[in-house]
C-alpha positions in Angstrom: -18.7 -14.2 -12.2 -14.9 -11.9 -12.0 -13.5 -11.0 -15.1 -9.6 -12.6 -13.8 -6.5 -12.6 -16.3 -5.2 -15.5 -17.2 -1.9 -14.7 -14.9 -4.3 -14.2 -10.8 -5.9 -17.8 -12.3 -2.2 -19.8 -12.4 -2.0 -17.9 -9.6 -4.7 -19.3 -7.6 -5.0 -22.6 -9.2 -1.4 -22.9 -8.8 -0.6 -21.1 -5.6 3.5 -19.9 -4.8 5.2 -20.7 -1.7 1.8 -22.1 0.7 2.3 -22.9 4.3 4.4 -21.3 7.0 8.1 -21.0 7.2 9.8 -23.0 10.1 11.6 -19.9 12.9 11.3 -17.3 10.1 13.0 -14.2 10.2 9.9 -11.7 10.5 6.3 -12.6 10.8 3.1 -9.7 9.6 -0.5 -10.9 10.4 -3.1 -9.0 8.9 -7.0 -9.2 8.5 -9.6 -11.1 10.7 -11.3 -14.9 9.3 -14.3 -13.5 11.2 -14.5 -10.4 8.4 -13.1 -12.7 5.5 -10.3 -12.2 4.8 -7.1 -12.9 6.9 -3.7 -14.0 5.4 -0.4 -14.5 6.9 3.6 -13.8 5.9 6.2 -15.4 6.7 10.0 -14.2 5.6 13.7 -15.9 6.2 16.5 -13.7 5.6 19.8 -16.2 3.6 23.5 -14.3 5.5 23.7 -11.0 3.2 20.2 -9.9 4.5 17.8 -11.2 1.5 14.7 -12.6 1.6 15.7 -15.8 0.5 12.4 -17.9 1.1 8.4 -16.0 1.5 4.7 -18.6 2.2 2.3 -17.7 2.9 -0.9 -18.6 4.7 -4.3 -16.9 3.2 -7.8 -17.3 3.8 -10.0 -15.7 1.3 -11.3 -15.6 -2.2 -8.9 -16.4 -6.1 -8.0 -13.1 -5.6 -7.0 -13.2 -2.0 -4.7 -16.2 -3.0 -3.5 -15.1 -5.8 -2.3 -11.9 -4.7 -0.5 -14.1 -1.9 1.6 -15.9 -3.9 2.2 -13.6 -6.0 4.1 -11.3 -3.8 6.0 -13.7 -2.5 7.4 -14.5 -5.9 7.9 -10.6 -5.5 9.7 -10.2 -2.6 11.8 -12.8 -3.3 15.7 -11.8 -3.4 15.3 -8.9 -1.9 16.7 -7.2 1.6 14.1 -5.7 3.5 14.5 -2.1 2.5 14.0 -3.0 -1.0 10.5 -5.8 0.3 9.4 -1.8 2.2 9.2 -0.3 -1.6 6.1 -2.8 -2.8 3.0 -1.3 -3.4 -0.4 -2.8 -3.6 0.3 -1.9 -7.3 3.3 -3.9 -8.0 1.2 -6.9 -7.2 -1.5 -5.9 -9.5 1.6 -5.3 -12.4 2.3 -8.3 -11.4 -1.1 -10.2 -11.7 -1.8 -8.2 -14.7 -5.3 -6.4 -13.3 -8.1 -7.2 -10.5 -11.2 -6.2 -11.0 -11.6 -2.7 -9.2 -13.3 -4.5 -6.8 -11.1 -7.3 -5.1 -8.3 -4.6 -5.0 -8.3 -4.9 -1.3 -6.7 -8.2 -1.8 -3.3 -6.4 -3.2 -3.9 -3.9 -0.4 -4.0 -7.1 2.0 -0.6 -8.7 0.8 1.4 -5.2 0.9 -0.5 -4.6 4.2 0.9 -8.2 6.0 4.6 -7.1 3.9 4.6 -4.1 6.1 3.4 -5.7 9.4 6.4 -8.6 8.5 8.9 -5.4 8.3 8.2 -3.8 10.8 8.1 -7.3 12.9 11.8 -7.6 11.6 12.7 -4.3 12.5 11.5 -4.7 15.9 9.1 -1.6 15.3 4.9 -0.5 15.3 3.6 -0.6 11.9 2.0 3.4 12.2 -1.8 3.6 12.4 -1.4 -0.9 14.1 -2.8 0.4 18.0 -5.8 2.5 16.8 -6.8 1.2 13.5 -9.1 -1.1 15.2 -10.4 1.6 17.8 -13.2 3.9 17.1 -16.7 3.2 16.8 -17.6 0.0 13.9 -19.2 1.6 10.9 -19.4 -1.3 9.0 -20.3 -4.4 11.5 -20.4 -6.8 8.6 -17.2 -6.5 8.0 -16.3 -5.3 11.1 -14.1 -1.5 9.6 -14.2 1.5 12.3 -14.7 4.8 11.4 -10.6 5.0 12.2 -9.8 2.2 9.5 -11.8 4.6 6.3 -10.8 8.0 7.6 -7.0 5.9 7.5 -7.6 4.1 4.0 -9.0 7.1 2.9 -6.3 9.8 3.4 -3.3 7.3 2.2 -5.4 6.5 -0.7 -6.8 9.4 -1.6 -11.0 8.4 -1.9 -13.8 10.4 -2.3 -16.1 7.9 -3.5 -17.9 5.0 -0.7 -17.7 2.3 -3.9 -13.6 3.1 -3.6 -14.0 2.5 0.4 -15.5 -0.8 -0.6 -12.8 -2.3 -3.3 -10.3 -0.7 -0.4 -11.5 -2.2 3.0 -14.4 -4.1 1.9 -16.5 -1.7 4.6 -20.5 -1.1 2.3 -20.6 -4.2 0.2 -22.4 -6.6 1.9 -25.9 -4.8 3.5 -25.5 -2.0 2.5 -27.2 -0.1 5.3 -23.2 1.8 6.2 -23.6 3.5 3.0 -24.5 6.9 4.0 -22.9 6.9 6.1 -19.8 6.4 5.2 -20.4 8.9 2.5 -20.2 11.2 5.4 -16.9 10.3 6.9 -15.8 11.1 3.4 -17.5 14.3 2.6 -16.6 15.5 6.7 -12.8 14.2 5.8 -12.2 16.1 2.2 -14.3 19.5 3.9 -11.2 19.5 6.3 -9.4 22.1 5.3 -5.9 21.5 7.2 -3.0 19.9 4.4 -0.1 21.8 6.7 2.7 18.8 6.4 4.2 17.2 9.4 6.5 19.2 11.6 10.0 17.9 10.3 11.1 15.9 13.7 8.0 14.0 13.0 9.0 13.1 10.0 12.4 12.2 11.5 11.0 9.7 14.1 9.1 7.7 11.4 11.4 4.5 10.5 12.4 4.0 7.4 9.6 1.6 6.5 6.8 4.3 7.7 8.8 7.4 5.7 8.8 5.4 2.7 5.3 4.5 2.4 4.2 7.3 3.4 6.6 9.4 -0.2 4.7 6.4 -1.9 1.1 7.2 -1.5 2.1 11.0 -1.7 3.5 9.6 -5.1 0.6 7.2 -6.3 -1.8 9.8 -4.8 -1.6 12.9 -5.7 1.8 12.6 -8.4 1.3 10.1 -10.8 -2.3 10.8 -12.0 -1.1 14.4 -13.4 1.5 13.1 -14.7 -0.1 9.8 -16.2 -2.8 12.9 -18.0 0.2 13.5 -20.3 1.1 10.2 -20.7 4.3 9.9 -17.9 4.7 8.0 -14.8 7.3 8.2 -12.3 8.7 5.1 -10.5 9.8 5.6 -6.4 13.8 4.3 -7.0 14.6 5.2 -3.2 14.8 7.2 0.0 18.3 8.7 1.5 18.1 10.5 4.1 15.8 13.8 2.8 16.2 12.7 -0.3 14.2 11.5 -2.2 14.9 9.2 -5.9 12.9 9.1 -8.5 11.9 7.3 -12.0 10.3 9.3 -14.4 8.5 7.4 -17.4 6.5 7.3 -20.1 7.1 11.3 -22.1 7.9 12.1 -19.3 11.1 10.7 -19.2 12.2 12.2 -22.2 10.7 15.8 -22.0 13.3 18.3 -21.8 11.2 19.8 -18.3 11.5 17.1 -16.8 13.6 19.1 -14.1 10.7 21.4 -13.9 7.9 18.7 -12.9 10.8 17.5 -10.4 11.5 20.8 -8.3 8.0 22.4 -9.5 5.1 19.0 -8.9 7.0 16.2 -7.2 9.0 18.3 -4.5 6.8 20.8 -4.1 4.0 17.5 -3.4 6.0 15.8 -0.7 6.9 18.5 0.5 3.8 19.7 0.9 2.0 16.8 2.1 4.7 14.8 3.9 8.1 17.1 5.1 9.2 20.6 3.9 13.3 18.9 3.9 12.9 16.6 1.2 14.3 17.5 -2.3 14.0 15.0 -5.4 16.1 13.7 -7.7 15.2 12.3 -10.7 17.3 9.4 -11.6 
């Protein structure tokens, strides 16, 4: 039996905003019922461009229902640009906690929101066209080698168990576990970590830029800060200026300026774009 928090159980037993909005302004659909999890998110905006209604339909476990329900509460009152900053960790924090094996449910919620925002803006999600291409590695859940590499890169995942938590691959019969580890070993043995060219970064949509920056902050920067009792929060992106808020011990540290310039900014320039600058707020 999973060790669910009271908040997870509350959202599971009493889910908020279940259903589908008629004539929605944005629609995001992710997952596949045949593979066990699917989510459809619909959003409605008011005259000020803020989300005034959010509804969901999901096929999945208690964590999937709870994550979807929590997501519809988080986005209320936000603009699309503000909603684009939401990560799966925001959903987990809203619920208090999720078992590691159920993190993929919060990821599904984040991906549905990103798909809805892209749908509203008439954009194509990064990786949407090739996510289901490639060779199927996990036949139980239909996960391809492209999907495994993509998720591993975005979240800095090195172990099969981590891939299972984020995609479910390898979580059923286990026949693909060795192959998943081989893919990971090959991926991280490659030394090509050159940043994207300026033009490539400029060509990304605002949602894609924010998502890429958040992924680097979550995977590369926050773990280093948390070792010393600190953390940080992504606040905004203005052109090539990334605004973040240092938290915990980092927020009151006299060397915070050094941290911003030589850790946060250097990492973003290395892994996202050499033109980025970082500002604390």
